[in-house]
All heavy atoms as a GROMACS GRO file, in nm:
protein
  498
    1MET      N    1   0.083  -0.118   0.000
    1MET     CA    2   0.000   0.000   0.000
    1MET      C    3   0.088   0.124   0.000
    1MET      O    4   0.183   0.134   0.074
    1MET     CB    5  -0.087   0.005   0.124
    1MET     CG    6  -0.210  -0.074   0.114
    1MET     SD    7  -0.321  -0.017   0.242
    1MET     CE    8  -0.465  -0.088   0.176
    2SER      N    9   0.047   0.220  -0.081
    2SER     CA   10   0.122   0.345  -0.084
    2SER      C   11   0.057   0.446   0.011
    2SER      O   12  -0.061   0.441   0.039
    2SER     CB   13   0.125   0.400  -0.226
    2SER     OG   14  -0.004   0.443  -0.264
    3ALA      N   15   0.139   0.538   0.057
    3ALA     CA   16   0.091   0.638   0.152
    3ALA      C   17   0.024   0.755   0.080
    3ALA      O   18  -0.041   0.836   0.142
    3ALA     CB   19   0.207   0.690   0.236
    4ALA      N   20   0.041   0.765  -0.052
    4ALA     CA   21  -0.015   0.876  -0.128
    4ALA      C   22  -0.166   0.857  -0.144
    4ALA      O   23  -0.213   0.746  -0.167
    4ALA     CB   24   0.051   0.885  -0.265
    5PRO      N   25  -0.243   0.966  -0.131
    5PRO     CA   26  -0.387   0.954  -0.148
    5PRO      C   27  -0.422   0.925  -0.294
    5PRO      O   28  -0.348   0.961  -0.386
    5PRO     CB   29  -0.440   1.091  -0.105
    5PRO     CG   30  -0.324   1.179  -0.089
    5PRO     CD   31  -0.201   1.097  -0.092
    6SER      N   32  -0.535   0.864  -0.312
    6SER     CA   33  -0.576   0.829  -0.448
    6SER      C   34  -0.622   0.953  -0.525
    6SER      O   35  -0.646   1.060  -0.466
    6SER     CB   36  -0.690   0.728  -0.443
    6SER     OG   37  -0.806   0.790  -0.393
    7ARG      N   38  -0.634   0.938  -0.654
    7ARG     CA   39  -0.674   1.049  -0.739
    7ARG      C   40  -0.814   1.100  -0.702
    7ARG      O   41  -0.838   1.220  -0.700
    7ARG     CB   42  -0.672   1.003  -0.885
    7ARG     CG   43  -0.710   1.111  -0.982
    7ARG     CD   44  -0.710   1.058  -1.124
    7ARG     NE   45  -0.753   1.161  -1.215
    7ARG     CZ   46  -0.674   1.225  -1.298
    7ARG    NH1   47  -0.546   1.195  -1.302
    7ARG    NH2   48  -0.723   1.317  -1.378
    8GLU      N   49  -0.905   1.008  -0.671
    8GLU     CA   50  -1.040   1.048  -0.635
    8GLU      C   51  -1.042   1.130  -0.507
    8GLU      O   52  -1.117   1.228  -0.495
    8GLU     CB   53  -1.131   0.925  -0.620
    8GLU     CG   54  -1.159   0.851  -0.747
    8GLU     CD   55  -1.047   0.755  -0.786
    8GLU    OE1   56  -0.968   0.716  -0.698
    8GLU    OE2   57  -1.039   0.722  -0.905
    9VAL      N   58  -0.960   1.092  -0.412
    9VAL     CA   59  -0.952   1.164  -0.286
    9VAL      C   60  -0.898   1.305  -0.310
    9VAL      O   61  -0.950   1.404  -0.256
    9VAL     CB   62  -0.864   1.088  -0.183
    9VAL    CG1   63  -0.838   1.173  -0.061
    9VAL    CG2   64  -0.930   0.956  -0.146
   10LEU      N   65  -0.795   1.315  -0.393
   10LEU     CA   66  -0.738   1.446  -0.424
   10LEU      C   67  -0.838   1.534  -0.499
   10LEU      O   68  -0.850   1.654  -0.470
   10LEU     CB   69  -0.610   1.429  -0.506
   10LEU     CG   70  -0.490   1.370  -0.432
   10LEU    CD1   71  -0.376   1.347  -0.529
   10LEU    CD2   72  -0.448   1.459  -0.319
   11GLU      N   73  -0.910   1.478  -0.593
   11GLU     CA   74  -1.009   1.555  -0.669
   11GLU      C   75  -1.121   1.603  -0.578
   11GLU      O   76  -1.168   1.717  -0.590
   11GLU     CB   77  -1.064   1.473  -0.785
   11GLU     CG   78  -0.965   1.456  -0.898
   11GLU     CD   79  -1.017   1.366  -1.009
   11GLU    OE1   80  -1.124   1.303  -0.992
   11GLU    OE2   81  -0.950   1.360  -1.114
   12ALA      N   82  -1.164   1.517  -0.485
   12ALA     CA   83  -1.269   1.557  -0.391
   12ALA      C   84  -1.220   1.670  -0.300
   12ALA      O   85  -1.292   1.765  -0.272
   12ALA     CB   86  -1.313   1.437  -0.308
   13ARG      N   87  -1.095   1.661  -0.257
   13ARG     CA   88  -1.037   1.765  -0.172
   13ARG      C   89  -1.027   1.898  -0.247
   13ARG      O   90  -1.061   2.003  -0.193
   13ARG     CB   91  -0.899   1.721  -0.124
   13ARG     CG   92  -0.838   1.816  -0.023
   13ARG     CD   93  -0.700   1.770   0.020
   13ARG     NE   94  -0.706   1.637   0.081
   13ARG     CZ   95  -0.600   1.559   0.099
   13ARG    NH1   96  -0.481   1.600   0.060
   13ARG    NH2   97  -0.613   1.441   0.154
   14ILE      N   98  -0.984   1.892  -0.371
   14ILE     CA   99  -0.974   2.014  -0.453
   14ILE      C  100  -1.113   2.074  -0.474
   14ILE      O  101  -1.130   2.196  -0.465
   14ILE     CB  102  -0.906   1.982  -0.588
   14ILE    CG1  103  -0.758   1.952  -0.565
   14ILE    CG2  104  -0.923   2.097  -0.686
   14ILE    CD1  105  -0.687   1.898  -0.688
   15LEU      N  106  -1.211   1.992  -0.499
   15LEU     CA  107  -1.348   2.041  -0.519
   15LEU      C  108  -1.400   2.110  -0.393
   15LEU      O  109  -1.459   2.218  -0.400
   15LEU     CB  110  -1.441   1.926  -0.560
   15LEU     CG  111  -1.584   1.964  -0.592
   15LEU    CD1  112  -1.588   2.059  -0.710
   15LEU    CD2  113  -1.664   1.839  -0.621
   16ARG      N  114  -1.376   2.052  -0.276
   16ARG     CA  115  -1.418   2.113  -0.150
   16ARG      C  116  -1.348   2.247  -0.128
   16ARG      O  117  -1.409   2.344  -0.085
   16ARG     CB  118  -1.390   2.020  -0.032
   16ARG     CG  119  -1.490   1.910  -0.013
   16ARG     CD  120  -1.474   1.843   0.123
   16ARG     NE  121  -1.338   1.802   0.152
   16ARG     CZ  122  -1.284   1.684   0.121
   16ARG    NH1  123  -1.358   1.594   0.059
   16ARG    NH2  124  -1.159   1.657   0.153
   17GLN      N  125  -1.219   2.252  -0.159
   17GLN     CA  126  -1.145   2.376  -0.142
   17GLN      C  127  -1.193   2.483  -0.239
   17GLN      O  128  -1.203   2.600  -0.202
   17GLN     CB  129  -0.995   2.351  -0.159
   17GLN     CG  130  -0.935   2.273  -0.045
   17GLN     CD  131  -0.788   2.242  -0.066
   17GLN    OE1  132  -0.733   2.263  -0.173
   17GLN    NE2  133  -0.724   2.190   0.039
   18ARG      N  134  -1.225   2.446  -0.361
   18ARG     CA  135  -1.278   2.543  -0.457
   18ARG      C  136  -1.412   2.600  -0.410
   18ARG      O  137  -1.437   2.719  -0.421
   18ARG     CB  138  -1.296   2.479  -0.595
   18ARG     CG  139  -1.168   2.466  -0.671
   18ARG     CD  140  -1.194   2.413  -0.809
   18ARG     NE  141  -1.069   2.400  -0.882
   18ARG     CZ  142  -1.056   2.338  -0.996
   18ARG    NH1  143  -1.163   2.281  -1.053
   18ARG    NH2  144  -0.940   2.329  -1.056
   19ARG      N  145  -1.496   2.511  -0.357
   19ARG     CA  146  -1.626   2.558  -0.306
   19ARG      C  147  -1.606   2.651  -0.187
   19ARG      O  148  -1.674   2.752  -0.174
   19ARG     CB  149  -1.713   2.439  -0.267
   19ARG     CG  150  -1.768   2.365  -0.385
   19ARG     CD  151  -1.853   2.248  -0.342
   19ARG     NE  152  -1.900   2.172  -0.456
   19ARG     CZ  153  -1.939   2.047  -0.451
   19ARG    NH1  154  -1.938   1.982  -0.335
   19ARG    NH2  155  -1.981   1.985  -0.559
   20GLY      N  156  -1.513   2.615  -0.100
   20GLY     CA  157  -1.484   2.701   0.016
   20GLY      C  158  -1.431   2.837  -0.027
   20GLY      O  159  -1.470   2.940   0.028
   21LEU      N  160  -1.343   2.838  -0.127
   21LEU     CA  161  -1.291   2.965  -0.177
   21LEU      C  162  -1.400   3.047  -0.244
   21LEU      O  163  -1.405   3.169  -0.229
   21LEU     CB  164  -1.176   2.939  -0.275
   21LEU     CG  165  -1.045   2.896  -0.213
   21LEU    CD1  166  -0.945   2.857  -0.321
   21LEU    CD2  167  -0.988   3.005  -0.126
   22ALA      N  168  -1.488   2.981  -0.318
   22ALA     CA  169  -1.598   3.054  -0.383
   22ALA      C  170  -1.690   3.115  -0.278
   22ALA      O  171  -1.734   3.231  -0.293
   22ALA     CB  172  -1.676   2.959  -0.474
   23ASP      N  173  -1.718   3.043  -0.172
   23ASP     CA  174  -1.801   3.097  -0.063
   23ASP      C  175  -1.733   3.215   0.005
   23ASP      O  176  -1.796   3.316   0.034
   23ASP     CB  177  -1.833   2.988   0.040
   23ASP     CG  178  -1.927   2.882  -0.014
   23ASP    OD1  179  -1.993   2.908  -0.117
   23ASP    OD2  180  -1.934   2.774   0.047
   24ALA      N  181  -1.603   3.202   0.030
   24ALA     CA  182  -1.529   3.310   0.095
   24ALA      C  183  -1.526   3.434   0.006
   24ALA      O  184  -1.541   3.547   0.055
   24ALA     CB  185  -1.388   3.264   0.128
   25LEU      N  186  -1.508   3.415  -0.124
   25LEU     CA  187  -1.506   3.527  -0.216
   25LEU      C  188  -1.643   3.595  -0.224
   25LEU      O  189  -1.652   3.717  -0.229
   25LEU     CB  190  -1.462   3.480  -0.354
   25LEU     CG  191  -1.442   3.588  -0.459
   25LEU    CD1  192  -1.336   3.687  -0.413
   25LEU    CD2  193  -1.402   3.526  -0.592
   26ALA      N  194  -1.749   3.517  -0.223
   26ALA     CA  195  -1.884   3.574  -0.223
   26ALA      C  196  -1.909   3.655  -0.096
   26ALA      O  197  -1.965   3.765  -0.101
   26ALA     CB  198  -1.988   3.463  -0.237
   27ASP      N  199  -1.865   3.603   0.019
   27ASP     CA  200  -1.880   3.677   0.145
   27ASP      C  201  -1.800   3.808   0.143
   27ASP      O  202  -1.849   3.911   0.188
   27ASP     CB  203  -1.834   3.592   0.264
   27ASP     CG  204  -1.927   3.476   0.294
   27ASP    OD1  205  -2.042   3.480   0.245
   27ASP    OD2  206  -1.884   3.382   0.364
   28LEU      N  207  -1.680   3.801   0.088
   28LEU     CA  208  -1.597   3.920   0.078
   28LEU      C  209  -1.662   4.025  -0.012
   28LEU      O  210  -1.664   4.144   0.019
   28LEU     CB  211  -1.459   3.884   0.026
   28LEU     CG  212  -1.358   3.997   0.012
   28LEU    CD1  213  -1.332   4.060   0.148
   28LEU    CD2  214  -1.230   3.946  -0.049
   29GLY      N  215  -1.720   3.981  -0.123
   29GLY     CA  216  -1.791   4.073  -0.212
   29GLY      C  217  -1.910   4.137  -0.145
   29GLY      O  218  -1.935   4.257  -0.161
   30ASP      N  219  -1.984   4.058  -0.069
   30ASP     CA  220  -2.100   4.112   0.004
   30ASP      C  221  -2.056   4.218   0.106
   30ASP      O  222  -2.119   4.323   0.119
   30ASP     CB  223  -2.176   4.000   0.075
   30ASP     CG  224  -2.246   3.907  -0.022
   30ASP    OD1  225  -2.266   3.946  -0.140
   30ASP    OD2  226  -2.281   3.795   0.019
   31ARG      N  227  -1.948   4.190   0.177
   31ARG     CA  228  -1.899   4.286   0.276
   31ARG      C  229  -1.850   4.413   0.209
   31ARG      O  230  -1.872   4.524   0.259
   31ARG     CB  231  -1.785   4.225   0.357
   31ARG     CG  232  -1.832   4.125   0.458
   31ARG     CD  233  -1.718   4.077   0.543
   31ARG     NE  234  -1.760   3.971   0.633
   31ARG     CZ  235  -1.681   3.913   0.720
   31ARG    NH1  236  -1.555   3.950   0.729
   31ARG    NH2  237  -1.726   3.818   0.798
   32ALA      N  238  -1.782   4.399   0.096
   32ALA     CA  239  -1.731   4.517   0.025
   32ALA      C  240  -1.847   4.603  -0.026
   32ALA      O  241  -1.843   4.726  -0.014
   32ALA     CB  242  -1.642   4.474  -0.091
   33ARG      N  243  -1.950   4.540  -0.082
   33ARG     CA  244  -2.066   4.616  -0.129
   33ARG      C  245  -2.137   4.685  -0.014
   33ARG      O  246  -2.181   4.799  -0.026
   33ARG     CB  247  -2.163   4.524  -0.203
   33ARG     CG  248  -2.127   4.502  -0.348
   33ARG     CD  249  -2.234   4.426  -0.421
   33ARG     NE  250  -2.245   4.287  -0.378
   33ARG     CZ  251  -2.164   4.190  -0.416
   33ARG    NH1  252  -2.064   4.216  -0.497
   33ARG    NH2  253  -2.180   4.067  -0.373
   34ALA      N  254  -2.146   4.619   0.100
   34ALA     CA  255  -2.211   4.680   0.216
   34ALA      C  256  -2.129   4.797   0.269
   34ALA      O  257  -2.185   4.897   0.315
   34ALA     CB  258  -2.231   4.576   0.326
   35GLU      N  259  -1.998   4.787   0.259
   35GLU     CA  260  -1.911   4.893   0.312
   35GLU      C  261  -1.920   5.020   0.228
   35GLU      O  262  -1.912   5.130   0.282
   35GLU     CB  263  -1.766   4.843   0.316
   35GLU     CG  264  -1.673   4.928   0.395
   35GLU     CD  265  -1.707   4.935   0.543
   35GLU    OE1  266  -1.758   4.837   0.599
   35GLU    OE2  267  -1.684   5.040   0.603
   36ILE      N  268  -1.936   5.008   0.098
   36ILE     CA  269  -1.939   5.127   0.012
   36ILE      C  270  -2.080   5.170  -0.022
   36ILE      O  271  -2.098   5.262  -0.102
   36ILE     CB  272  -1.858   5.104  -0.117
   36ILE    CG1  273  -1.918   4.992  -0.200
   36ILE    CG2  274  -1.712   5.079  -0.086
   36ILE    CD1  275  -1.856   4.977  -0.336
   37ASP      N  276  -2.178   5.110   0.039
   37ASP     CA  277  -2.318   5.144   0.011
   37ASP      C  278  -2.349   5.282   0.069
   37ASP      O  279  -2.343   5.302   0.191
   37ASP     CB  280  -2.410   5.039   0.074
   37ASP     CG  281  -2.555   5.060   0.040
   37ASP    OD1  282  -2.584   5.138  -0.053
   37ASP    OD2  283  -2.641   4.997   0.104
   38PRO      N  284  -2.382   5.381  -0.015
   38PRO     CA  285  -2.407   5.516   0.036
   38PRO      C  286  -2.531   5.525   0.125
   38PRO      O  287  -2.540   5.613   0.210
   38PRO     CB  288  -2.425   5.601  -0.090
   38PRO     CG  289  -2.447   5.506  -0.201
   38PRO     CD  290  -2.391   5.374  -0.160
   39ARG      N  291  -2.625   5.434   0.110
   39ARG     CA  292  -2.744   5.437   0.195
   39ARG      C  293  -2.708   5.419   0.342
   39ARG      O  294  -2.769   5.478   0.430
   39ARG     CB  295  -2.842   5.328   0.152
   39ARG     CG  296  -2.904   5.355   0.016
   39ARG     CD  297  -2.991   5.243  -0.026
   39ARG     NE  298  -2.907   5.125  -0.046
   39ARG     CZ  299  -2.951   5.010  -0.093
   39ARG    NH1  300  -3.077   4.995  -0.122
   39ARG    NH2  301  -2.868   4.909  -0.110
   40ARG      N  302  -2.606   5.339   0.368
   40ARG     CA  303  -2.563   5.318   0.507
   40ARG      C  304  -2.507   5.446   0.565
   40ARG      O  305  -2.531   5.480   0.681
   40ARG     CB  306  -2.457   5.207   0.510
   40ARG     CG  307  -2.415   5.168   0.649
   40ARG     CD  308  -2.319   5.053   0.645
   40ARG     NE  309  -2.192   5.095   0.586
   40ARG     CZ  310  -2.080   5.114   0.657
   40ARG    NH1  311  -2.080   5.092   0.786
   40ARG    NH2  312  -1.970   5.154   0.599
   41TRP      N  313  -2.431   5.521   0.485
   41TRP     CA  314  -2.374   5.647   0.533
   41TRP      C  315  -2.483   5.749   0.560
   41TRP      O  316  -2.476   5.822   0.660
   41TRP     CB  317  -2.278   5.704   0.430
   41TRP     CG  318  -2.156   5.619   0.405
   41TRP    CD1  319  -2.113   5.511   0.477
   41TRP    CD2  320  -2.062   5.636   0.302
   41TRP    NE1  321  -1.999   5.459   0.423
   41TRP    CE2  322  -1.964   5.535   0.314
   41TRP    CE3  323  -2.049   5.726   0.197
   41TRP    CZ2  324  -1.857   5.523   0.228
   41TRP    CZ3  325  -1.942   5.714   0.112
   41TRP    CH2  326  -1.847   5.614   0.128
   42VAL      N  327  -2.582   5.755   0.473
   42VAL     CA  328  -2.691   5.853   0.492
   42VAL      C  329  -2.772   5.816   0.616
   42VAL      O  330  -2.811   5.903   0.694
   42VAL     CB  331  -2.780   5.859   0.367
   42VAL    CG1  332  -2.902   5.946   0.391
   42VAL    CG2  333  -2.700   5.912   0.248
   43ARG      N  334  -2.797   5.688   0.636
   43ARG     CA  335  -2.873   5.646   0.755
   43ARG      C  336  -2.797   5.676   0.884
   43ARG      O  337  -2.858   5.700   0.988
   43ARG     CB  338  -2.903   5.496   0.747
   43ARG     CG  339  -3.011   5.462   0.650
   43ARG     CD  340  -3.046   5.315   0.656
   43ARG     NE  341  -3.128   5.278   0.542
   43ARG     CZ  342  -3.100   5.180   0.458
   43ARG    NH1  343  -2.995   5.105   0.476
   43ARG    NH2  344  -3.179   5.157   0.356
   44ALA      N  345  -2.666   5.673   0.877
   44ALA     CA  346  -2.586   5.698   0.997
   44ALA      C  347  -2.591   5.844   1.040
   44ALA      O  348  -2.592   5.875   1.159
   44ALA     CB  349  -2.440   5.657   0.972
   45ARG      N  350  -2.596   5.938   0.942
   45ARG     CA  351  -2.598   6.081   0.973
   45ARG      C  352  -2.694   6.155   0.880
   45ARG      O  353  -2.650   6.232   0.793
   45ARG     CB  354  -2.457   6.138   0.958
   45ARG     CG  355  -2.361   6.085   1.060
   45ARG     CD  356  -2.230   6.160   1.053
   45ARG     NE  357  -2.141   6.115   1.158
   45ARG     CZ  358  -2.047   6.023   1.140
   45ARG    NH1  359  -2.032   5.969   1.024
   45ARG    NH2  360  -1.971   5.988   1.241
   46PRO      N  361  -2.823   6.134   0.895
   46PRO     CA  362  -2.917   6.197   0.802
   46PRO      C  363  -2.919   6.350   0.810
   46PRO      O  364  -2.935   6.416   0.707
   46PRO     CB  365  -3.053   6.138   0.841
   46PRO     CG  366  -3.035   6.089   0.980
   46PRO     CD  367  -2.891   6.052   0.995
   47ALA      N  368  -2.899   6.406   0.928
   47ALA     CA  369  -2.902   6.552   0.941
   47ALA      C  370  -2.786   6.616   0.865
   47ALA      O  371  -2.803   6.719   0.799
   47ALA     CB  372  -2.897   6.592   1.089
   48ALA      N  373  -2.669   6.557   0.872
   48ALA     CA  374  -2.553   6.612   0.801
   48ALA      C  375  -2.575   6.606   0.650
   48ALA      O  376  -2.542   6.701   0.578
   48ALA     CB  377  -2.427   6.535   0.839
   49TRP      N  378  -2.631   6.497   0.602
   49TRP     CA  379  -2.656   6.485   0.459
   49TRP      C  380  -2.765   6.583   0.415
   49TRP      O  381  -2.757   6.641   0.306
   49TRP     CB  382  -2.695   6.342   0.423
   49TRP     CG  383  -2.574   6.252   0.421
   49TRP    CD1  384  -2.527   6.177   0.525
   49TRP    CD2  385  -2.485   6.233   0.313
   49TRP    NE1  386  -2.413   6.111   0.486
   49TRP    CE2  387  -2.385   6.142   0.356
   49TRP    CE3  388  -2.480   6.281   0.182
   49TRP    CZ2  389  -2.282   6.101   0.273
   49TRP    CZ3  390  -2.376   6.239   0.100
   49TRP    CH2  391  -2.279   6.150   0.146
   50LEU      N  392  -2.865   6.602   0.497
   50LEU     CA  393  -2.971   6.697   0.464
   50LEU      C  394  -2.914   6.839   0.460
   50LEU      O  395  -2.942   6.916   0.367
   50LEU     CB  396  -3.084   6.689   0.566
   50LEU     CG  397  -3.201   6.785   0.545
   50LEU    CD1  398  -3.269   6.759   0.412
   50LEU    CD2  399  -3.300   6.773   0.659
   51ALA      N  400  -2.833   6.873   0.557
   51ALA     CA  401  -2.771   7.006   0.559
   51ALA      C  402  -2.681   7.025   0.437
   51ALA      O  403  -2.682   7.132   0.373
   51ALA     CB  404  -2.690   7.024   0.687
   52GLY      N  405  -2.606   6.925   0.401
   52GLY     CA  406  -2.522   6.933   0.283
   52GLY      C  407  -2.602   6.950   0.156
   52GLY      O  408  -2.565   7.028   0.067
   53ALA      N  409  -2.714   6.879   0.146
   53ALA     CA  410  -2.799   6.892   0.029
   53ALA      C  411  -2.860   7.031   0.020
   53ALA      O  412  -2.871   7.089  -0.089
   53ALA     CB  413  -2.909   6.786   0.033
   54VAL      N  414  -2.898   7.088   0.133
   54VAL     CA  415  -2.954   7.224   0.135
   54VAL      C  416  -2.848   7.324   0.091
   54VAL      O  417  -2.876   7.414   0.010
   54VAL     CB  418  -3.009   7.258   0.275
   54VAL    CG1  419  -3.040   7.405   0.288
   54VAL    CG2  420  -3.132   7.174   0.305
   55VAL      N  421  -2.726   7.310   0.140
   55VAL     CA  422  -2.618   7.403   0.104
   55VAL      C  423  -2.589   7.391  -0.046
   55VAL      O  424  -2.576   7.493  -0.116
   55VAL     CB  425  -2.492   7.376   0.188
   55VAL    CG1  426  -2.371   7.449   0.132
   55VAL    CG2  427  -2.518   7.414   0.332
   56VAL      N  428  -2.577   7.271  -0.098
   56VAL     CA  429  -2.550   7.254  -0.241
   56VAL      C  430  -2.665   7.309  -0.323
   56VAL      O  431  -2.643   7.379  -0.423
   56VAL     CB  432  -2.525   7.104  -0.274
   56VAL    CG1  433  -2.524   7.080  -0.423
   56VAL    CG2  434  -2.395   7.058  -0.212
   57GLY      N  435  -2.787   7.284  -0.282
   57GLY     CA  436  -2.902   7.340  -0.353
   57GLY      C  437  -2.903   7.491  -0.351
   57GLY      O  438  -2.934   7.557  -0.452
   58PHE      N  439  -2.871   7.547  -0.238
   58PHE     CA  440  -2.866   7.692  -0.227
   58PHE      C  441  -2.758   7.750  -0.319
   58PHE      O  442  -2.781   7.848  -0.390
   58PHE     CB  443  -2.839   7.734  -0.081
   58PHE     CG  444  -2.825   7.881  -0.062
   58PHE    CD1  445  -2.937   7.963  -0.062
   58PHE    CD2  446  -2.701   7.939  -0.045
   58PHE    CE1  447  -2.925   8.100  -0.045
   58PHE    CE2  448  -2.687   8.075  -0.028
   58PHE     CZ  449  -2.800   8.156  -0.028
   59LEU      N  450  -2.640   7.690  -0.317
   59LEU     CA  451  -2.531   7.739  -0.401
   59LEU      C  452  -2.565   7.728  -0.550
   59LEU      O  453  -2.533   7.815  -0.629
   59LEU     CB  454  -2.401   7.664  -0.369
   59LEU     CG  455  -2.341   7.693  -0.232
   59LEU    CD1  456  -2.218   7.603  -0.208
   59LEU    CD2  457  -2.304   7.839  -0.219
   60LEU      N  458  -2.628   7.620  -0.586
   60LEU     CA  459  -2.668   7.604  -0.727
   60LEU      C  460  -2.778   7.704  -0.762
   60LEU      O  461  -2.782   7.754  -0.875
   60LEU     CB  462  -2.713   7.461  -0.754
   60LEU     CG  463  -2.606   7.354  -0.752
   60LEU    CD1  464  -2.667   7.217  -0.768
   60LEU    CD2  465  -2.502   7.380  -0.860
   61GLY      N  466  -2.867   7.733  -0.670
   61GLY     CA  467  -2.974   7.827  -0.696
   61GLY      C  468  -2.925   7.971  -0.703
   61GLY      O  469  -2.979   8.053  -0.779
   62VAL      N  470  -2.826   8.006  -0.626
   62VAL     CA  471  -2.774   8.142  -0.623
   62VAL      C  472  -2.698   8.174  -0.752
   62VAL      O  473  -2.695   8.289  -0.796
   62VAL     CB  474  -2.683   8.161  -0.498
   62VAL    CG1  475  -2.605   8.291  -0.506
   62VAL    CG2  476  -2.767   8.158  -0.373
   63ARG      N  477  -2.640   8.076  -0.813
   63ARG     CA  478  -2.557   8.097  -0.933
   63ARG      C  479  -2.638   8.151  -1.050
   63ARG      O  480  -2.585   8.210  -1.140
   63ARG     CB  481  -2.489   7.967  -0.973
   63ARG     CG  482  -2.383   7.925  -0.874
   63ARG     CD  483  -2.321   7.793  -0.909
   63ARG     NE  484  -2.248   7.804  -1.035
   63ARG     CZ  485  -2.195   7.702  -1.098
   63ARG    NH1  486  -2.207   7.580  -1.046
   63ARG    NH2  487  -2.128   7.717  -1.209
   64ARG      N  488  -2.769   8.131  -1.052
   64ARG     CA  489  -2.850   8.174  -1.167
   64ARG      C  490  -2.883   8.316  -1.162
   64ARG      O  491  -2.901   8.399  -1.099
   64ARG     CB  492  -2.978   8.090  -1.174
   64ARG     CG  493  -2.945   7.949  -1.209
   64ARG     CD  494  -3.070   7.873  -1.235
   64ARG     NE  495  -3.031   7.739  -1.281
   64ARG     CZ  496  -3.115   7.647  -1.308
   64ARG    NH1  497  -3.242   7.666  -1.296
   64ARG    NH2  498  -3.074   7.531  -1.350
   0.00000   0.00000   0.00000
């Protein structure tokens, strides 16, 4: 008997690792999208965003 694993065992291990990597990559993508989502920033400080929108609107309105 040889100590080396069989081809089927190696292929199954590679398949499991690929699935694990695909899951990890999907989780990383979800976290990245959540981190750059502007809705989260607005929900965190709605008054600041409202004040900024009023100032920008005022400046654009004054220019005319």
